N, C-alpha and C positions, 0 to 999 in steps of 0.2 A: 233595300227592302227585301224581305224574304218572300219566296213564292212557294206555296204549299199546295195549290189546288190540283195540279195535274197528277202527280204521283198518287195523291189521295184518291183522286177520281177513279183511277184505273187499277188500283189495288182492289177496287170495289167490284171488279168484273167477276161474273159467276165462275166458280171453280169447284162447286160441290153443292151441298145442301143450301137451301135458302136461308138467309139471315133472319133473325127474329125481329122483335120490335125495334124501331129506331132508337138510337142512343140520344137522349135529350139533355143530359147534363155531363159536362166534361170538366175535369179539374186537372191542371198540369202546371208547367212552369213558364209557358209562353203561349201567346195566341196570335195567329196570323190572319184569322178569318179564312175564307177559302182562297187562299192565294195561289201564282202559277205553278210551278212544277214541284214542289216539295217541301217545295219549293217554298216560291219566292219568297196562297196568302199570302218578303223579304223580300221581301220587296224590299236594298242597302241594309238596313237593320230592322229589328222588330218594330212594327207599327203599334202593337198592342202589348206593352209589356209592363212598365213600372208605373208607380203612382206617386202623387205629391201630397202636400198637406190638405186635409179635408176642407179647410176653410177656403182653399183656392179652387174648389171643384166647380168650375164654371168654364164653359168653352168660349174662348176669345174669337171674335170675328175677324177674318182675314180681309183687311181693307186695302187692297192693292190699287194704287193710283193708276188711272188709265194711261198716264204718261210715263210709265216705267220704261227705262232704257232697255234695249235688247242686250242680252248677255252673250258673251262669247261662248263657244262650245265647252271650253275648259271651265269657265265660271259656272255655267249651268249645271255641269256634272258635279262640281264641287258643292254647289248649293243644294242640289238634290240629296247628295250623300249626307251633308250636314243637317238638313231638315229631317231626314229619316231618323237620325240619332236623337234629335230633340223631340220628335214626335213620340218615339218609344218611351221617353221619360214623362211626356206631358199628358198623354191620353190615359185617363183614369178608368173610363167606362164608356160603353155605347150600347144602344139598342138599334135594331134595324129589322126590316122585313126582308125575308129571303125567299125566292122562288126558284126551284130547281126542276128543270125539265130534262128528261133523258129519253132517247129513242134508239131502237135497234132497227135500222132500215132493212136489213136482210130478212128479218122476221116480222116486220111491221108492228112491233110492240112499242108502246109509249107510256110514259108516266110523268105526272107533274105534281110536285109537293110544295105546298106553301107553309112557311114556318116563321115564327118570331125568334129573333136571335138576340141574346143578351150577354154582354161581356163586362166583367169587372176585373181590373188589374189586381194582382198579376196572374192569378191562377184559375179563374172561373169563366167558363163559357157554357151557356145554356141554350137549348133549343126547345121551343114549344110548338108542337104540331098544330096547324090550323086547318088544312084541308089537303086531301090527296084525291086525284082522279087518274084513271088509267089502269094499266096492267099490273097485277100484284107481283109478277115476276120482276118487273123493272123496279118496283118499289123495294123489294127485299134484296135483290141481287146487285142493284146499281146504286140507288139513292141512299138506302140505309147503310150500305157498306161505305159509301162516300163519307157519311157522317161519322161512322166508326173510325175511319182512317184519319179524319181530322182530330178526333179525340186522341188517338194514338200519337199523332204528331205533337199535340199539346203536351202530352205526358212525357214524351221523350226529351223535349227541350233541346233539340239539336239544330236549332235554326241557323246558328253561325256557319254551319257546313253548306247551307244552300242560299244564304243571303246574297243579294246582288252587290257585292263589294269587290274591291281590287284583289282581295285575298282569294276570291273564287273565280273572278273573271278578268279577261283583258277587254278594255273598252277601246273602240276605234270609231272616230267620228266619220260619218258618211255623208253629211250634208244637211241642209235645212229644207223642210217641206211643210205642207199644210195637212192637218188632220182634224176633221170635223169642225172646221172653221178656226182652228188654232194654229199658229205658227210654231213649229217644233224643230228641235235639233234631233237628228237621228244618229244612233250609235249602234255599231255592230258589237255583239257580245260573244266572246269565245271562252268557254270554261277552261280553267287551268287543269282540271282533272276530269276523267270520265267517271262521274259519280252519280248515283241515283239521286234525283232531285235537282240536278243542274240541267241547263238547256243552252242551246245555241240559237241565236236569233237577234232581235233588235229591240232597242229601248228608245222611247220617244219622250223628250222633256220639253216643257213649255219654254220658249226662248226668253220670256219676260220674268218668269217666277222660278224656273228650275223645277217646277212640279212635275211629277210623273204623270204622263197622259196614257201611255200604252206600253205593254211588254208583249212580245210575240215570238214564237219560235217552236222548236221541237226538242223533246227530251234526248239527251245524249246517251242515256242508258236506260233500258227498260226495267221497270221495277219487278217484272214477272216474266217467266217463260211464255205465258199466255198472251202477253202484249207484244205486238211486233213494232208498232210505231205510235207515237203520241205527238200531236200538234195542238197549239193553243193560241188564243188571242185574249189578252186581259186588259180591260179598260178601267181607268180610274177617274175619280171626280174629287174636286176640292170641296170640303164641307167645313166652313169656318177656317180654322188654322190647320186642319188635317187633310191629308190625301188618303182616300179610302177606295177599295175595289168597288166597281159599279157593275161590271158585266164580265163574265168569263165564258168564252166559247172554246170547247175542246173536242177533238176527234181522235179516236184511236182505232187502229186495225188490230183485231184479236184473232186468236186461233180457234176460238170456240163459237162465238156468236157473230163473227164478222165485224162490221163497222159499228162503233158506238159513238153517239153524239150527245154531249152534255152541255147545257147552258145554265149558268147560275146568275141570277139577277139580284142585286141588293138595292133597296130603296128606303126612303124615309129614315135616314141615319139620324140618330139623336146622340151626339157625342158629348161627353163631359170631360173637361180637362183642367189641368193646373193652369190657372189664368196667367200667372207670371211666366211660366215656361212656354205657354202657347203664344204669348206676345213675342217671346224670343224667336219663335219659328217665323213669324211674320217679318221680323227684322233681319233674319239671317241673309 
């Protein structure tokens, strides 16, 4: 899965004049949502990319038996990577509610933006502003720039360079643990190159389904001279046959405004998928 949220987030930091009105429509060659570093939104391969026959545009429900056997670490990782590829082909569109909060602790500035998010494969991502509260500086220089960065990422279509795949990372199993009531396999990720959009950290996969539960770590290369350090935690949830970002928490140390903290929450996902391919995901 590709991760795009962190680099996008902190290319947003103020470096000059305030940005103008938020970008509400994006058209490009791939969509990751607000994924981890430039990342991941790659989360393996693109989660939001290609489409299937119009007649099959219905999301299949993931009916995982309670008696599923526990997967080995190797099988869980293989399943995760395979499901990512299938999801990229099966997800046709989705709508969701997005809430972005950003704060600058050193200056006591804060802003929160609520938006409606609409995606249609393979090239269209739209935002509709619902409500903003807080400091205008945060809106213009943090949140608006974050949205613009995501638009740029979609248009560049360079997700293969930041996807969580063996081509970009070395995976090392570190043990089994519990995370929010789920038993997970934990893997250490080490990027093969020091490239903007890649991170070093950990990946958490459900031991029964191979679904991605969490990715966390720090960027291995700053996207800007003004950013000294970026750390993030990104949680996922299963919606029917699909695994989608639910919450992204990130913190950056900057040279201009000090510490920047951003939280992105996605809720009320309404995915539409190719029913045949979605069923293959559940059987993978």
